[in-house]
C-alpha positions in Angstrom: 0.0 0.0 0.0 2.9 2.4 0.6 4.1 1.9 -3.0 0.5 2.5 -4.2 0.4 5.7 -2.2 3.6 6.9 -3.9 2.1 6.3 -7.3 -1.1 7.9 -6.2 0.9 11.1 -5.4 2.6 10.8 -8.8 -0.7 10.6 -10.5 -1.9 13.8 -8.7 1.3 15.5 -9.6 0.9 14.6 -13.2 -2.7 15.9 -13.2 -1.5 19.2 -11.8 1.4 19.5 -14.3 -1.1 18.7 -17.1 -3.5 21.3 -15.9 -0.8 24.0 -15.7 0.4 23.1 -19.2 -3.1 23.3 -20.6 -3.7 26.7 -19.0 -0.3 28.0 -20.3 -1.0 26.7 -23.8 -4.4 28.3 -23.8 -3.1 31.8 -22.9 -0.1 31.3 -25.2 -2.4 30.6 -28.1 -4.7 33.5 -27.2 -1.8 35.9 -27.1 -0.9 35.0 -30.7 -4.2 36.6 -31.7 -4.9 33.9 -34.2 -8.0 31.8 -34.8 -6.0 28.8 -33.6 -6.0 30.3 -30.1 -9.7 30.9 -30.2 -10.3 27.3 -31.1 -8.1 25.9 -28.4 -10.6 23.2 -27.3 -10.9 21.9 -30.9 -7.5 20.2 -30.8 -7.5 16.5 -30.2 -4.4 16.9 -28.0 -6.2 19.3 -25.7 -9.3 17.2 -25.4 -7.4 14.0 -24.7 -5.2 15.7 -22.1 -8.3 17.1 -20.4 -9.5 13.5 -20.2 -6.1 12.5 -18.9 -6.4 15.0 -16.0 -9.7 13.5 -14.9 -8.5 10.0 -15.2 -5.3 10.7 -13.2 -7.2 12.3 -10.4 -9.5 9.3 -10.2 -6.5 7.0 -10.4 -4.8 8.9 -7.5 -7.7 8.3 -5.2 -7.9 4.6 -6.3 -4.2 4.2 -5.5 -4.6 5.8 -2.1 -7.6 3.6 -1.1 -7.2 0.3 -2.9 -4.5 -2.4 -3.2 -5.1 -2.7 -7.0 -6.7 -0.7 -9.7 -10.1 -2.0 -11.0 -9.9 -3.4 -14.5 -12.2 -0.7 -15.8 -9.7 2.0 -14.7 -6.8 0.3 -16.4 -8.8 0.1 -19.6 -9.9 3.7 -19.5 -6.3 4.9 -18.8 -5.0 2.8 -21.6 -7.5 4.3 -24.0 -6.6 7.9 -22.9 -2.9 7.1 -23.2 -3.5 5.8 -26.7 -5.0 9.2 -27.7 -2.4 11.3 -26.0 0.6 9.3 -27.2 -0.7 9.3 -30.8 -1.4 13.0 -30.7 2.2 13.5 -29.6 3.5 11.4 -32.5 1.3 13.3 -34.9 2.5 16.6 -33.5 6.2 15.5 -33.9 5.5 14.6 -37.5 3.9 17.9 -38.2 6.8 19.8 -36.7 9.3 17.7 -38.6 7.5 18.2 -42.0 7.3 22.0 -41.3 11.0 22.0 -40.7 11.6 20.3 -44.1 9.5 22.9 -45.8 11.2 25.8 -44.1 8.1 26.7 -42.1 8.7 28.0 -38.6 6.7 26.3 -35.9 6.9 27.7 -32.3 6.8 25.0 -29.7 6.3 26.4 -26.2 7.2 24.4 -23.1 3.6 23.5 -22.5 3.3 21.9 -26.0 6.4 19.8 -25.2 4.9 18.7 -21.9 1.5 17.9 -23.4 2.7 16.2 -26.5 5.9 14.4 -25.4 6.9 14.4 -21.7 3.6 13.8 -20.0 2.3 10.9 -22.2 5.7 9.2 -22.0 6.0 9.5 -18.2 2.4 8.6 -17.6 2.7 5.5 -19.7 5.9 4.4 -17.8 4.2 5.0 -14.5 1.1 3.1 -15.7 3.2 0.0 -16.4 5.2 0.2 -13.1 2.3 1.0 -10.8 1.6 -1.9 -8.3 -1.8 -3.4 -8.8 -1.6 -2.9 -12.5 -4.0 -5.1 -14.6 -3.8 -6.5 -18.1 -5.7 -4.8 -20.9 -8.1 -6.7 -23.2 -7.6 -6.6 -27.0 -11.0 -4.9 -27.6 -9.5 -1.6 -26.7 -7.8 -1.6 -30.1 -11.0 -1.0 -32.1 -12.5 1.0 -29.2 -9.5 3.4 -29.3 -10.7 4.5 -32.7 -14.1 5.7 -31.6 -12.9 9.0 -30.1 -10.7 10.1 -33.1 -13.4 9.1 -35.5 -16.0 11.1 -33.6 -13.6 14.0 -33.2 -12.7 13.9 -36.9 -16.4 13.9 -37.9 -17.1 16.9 -35.8 -14.0 18.7 -37.1 -14.9 18.1 -40.7 -18.4 19.4 -40.1 -17.2 22.4 -38.1 -14.2 23.3 -40.3 -16.2 24.9 -43.2 -18.3 26.9 -40.7 -15.4 28.6 -39.0 -12.9 28.4 -41.9 -10.3 26.6 -39.8 -9.0 23.1 -39.1 -6.7 22.1 -36.2 -4.4 20.1 -38.5 -3.4 20.9 -42.0 -4.1 17.4 -43.5 -7.8 17.8 -42.6 -8.0 21.1 -44.5 -9.2 20.6 -48.1 -7.3 23.8 -49.1 -4.0 22.3 -48.0 -4.2 18.8 -49.4 -4.0 17.7 -53.0 -7.5 16.1 -53.0 -9.7 13.4 -51.5 -7.1 10.6 -52.1 -4.5 12.4 -50.0 -7.0 13.2 -47.3 -8.2 9.5 -47.1 -4.6 8.1 -47.1 -3.5 10.5 -44.4 -6.6 9.8 -42.3 -6.1 6.1 -42.7 -2.5 6.3 -41.6 -3.5 8.4 -38.5 -6.1 5.7 -37.5 -3.5 3.0 -38.1 -1.2 4.8 -35.7 -3.9 4.9 -33.0 -4.5 1.2 -33.4 -0.8 0.4 -33.3 -0.2 2.4 -30.1 -3.2 0.6 -28.5 -1.7 -2.7 -29.6 1.6 -1.8 -28.0 -0.1 -0.8 -24.7 -2.0 -4.1 -24.6 1.1 -6.1 -25.2 3.0 -4.2 -22.5 0.2 -4.7 -20.0 0.4 -8.5 -20.6 4.1 -8.8 -19.9 4.6 -11.1 -16.9 6.6 -8.6 -14.9 3.8 -5.9 -15.1 0.7 -8.1 -15.0 -1.2 -8.4 -11.7 -1.4 -12.1 -11.1 -4.8 -12.0 -9.5 -8.3 -12.5 -10.9 -10.1 -9.2 -11.8 
């Protein structure tokens, strides 16, 4: 239980760090006086990290009060981690491509925390937390539900506001429907791949709780 309490404190700390980073990113975006700042909550990264804050707070109290996480919590956390990790990978790809094209992309510390450091550290802690449970394979298709819903809303909203959170969703910045479909399919495949990796890691003998759910 003492080890669980330590990880409970780490979960609370991560939730606070995530909240601070979200607030900083919000005001940083608004200070840029662009439509991107006004549409802060339209980003998949922001939405998934807001979900991560809620899950981490719940997980902290579970760690303080229980010897093991319930299976539903492990599954929910794995889903949220799938979204945050994939968003980080997509962001890294966008920054890399922008650099190749000579386009400047400012990356504040809050973006680095939300896209890279927090997902990585949370995933490591998720694996090492005592009382960790294995994840079922059905989270792989389930992990696609949120990005598909988010994508549908984004494509409906984009023409109304004249703005898209990511360039590959904007019909004005892609060569046509084939490029849009291929890029979207690749993005969904990355979501599924990250979910598969998390399932496999959760089933490694050294991190699996050897007790019935």
